[in-house]
N, C-alpha and C positions, 0 to 999 in steps of 0.2 A: 404542878403537883397533882391537880385533879385529873389530868389526862393520864398520868402514869398509873394512878390507882385504877382508873377505868380499864386501861390496857392490861394490867395485871389481873384484874377481876375477870376480864373477858377470856384470858388464857388460863385461868385457874382450872386445874384438873385435866388439862390437855397435855399430851406428851409432845416434846419438841420434834419428834420424828414421826408424827402421825402420817400414815399413808406410805411409809417407807417399808419395803419388804426386807426383812432381816435374814431371809434364807439365801439371798444373793449378794455377792460383794458389790461395793459401789462401783460406778462407772469410771471414776477418777480416783487415783491413789495419791493422797497427799504425802508430803515428806515425812510427816509423823507416822502415817499409816505404813509407809515403806520401811521406816525404821523399826516399827513394831513387828512387821512381817519378817524382817531380817533376824531380829532377836528370837522370834518364835521358831523360825526355821533352824537357827543355830542350836536352840534348846532341844528341839526334836532330834536333830542330827546327833547331838551329844548323847542323848538318851539311847538312840539306836546303837551307837558305838559301845556305850557302857553295857547295855543289856546283852549285846552280842558277845562282848569280851567275857562277861561273867557267865554266860551260858556255856562258853567253851571251857571255862574253868570248873564248872559245877560237876560234882560226882553223882549226886542224887538225881535220878531220871525225872522225878516230879518237879524238882527245882529247875532243872535244865529246861523242861517243857514250858514251865511258867515264864522263865526268863526269855525263851524264844518267842512266846506269845506276846510278851511286853515289847520285845524288839520289833515284832511285826506291827503291833499297834502304833508305835511311835513312827515307824517308817510310813505307815498309811497316813498319819497326821501330816508328816513332812510332804508326802506326795500331794495331798489335798491342798496344802498351802501353795505348793509349787504350781499346781494346776490353776488355781485362782490367779496367781501372779502372772502366769503365761497368758491367760485369757485377757488380762489387762494390757499386756505389752504386745499382744498379737503374735506371739511366738507359737 
């Protein structure tokens, strides 16, 4: 019990990921990470499709422009996720 308290005390205030750069993806993708990436990509792709569809239906030019902007934003997010995934798989 004494050792556990010492260990906890020594790690108090330290982040578990100290020294890890958060601006780059990890070198290995776990199954959980891959599942999260797939979900995220599906959500982004669904958003792209919906915003594109609604922009085609919109009559107001300002609404149409905003919907197109949102479509492009989500397409950019999708491409960013795809780029990181391709870097991991060597494609």
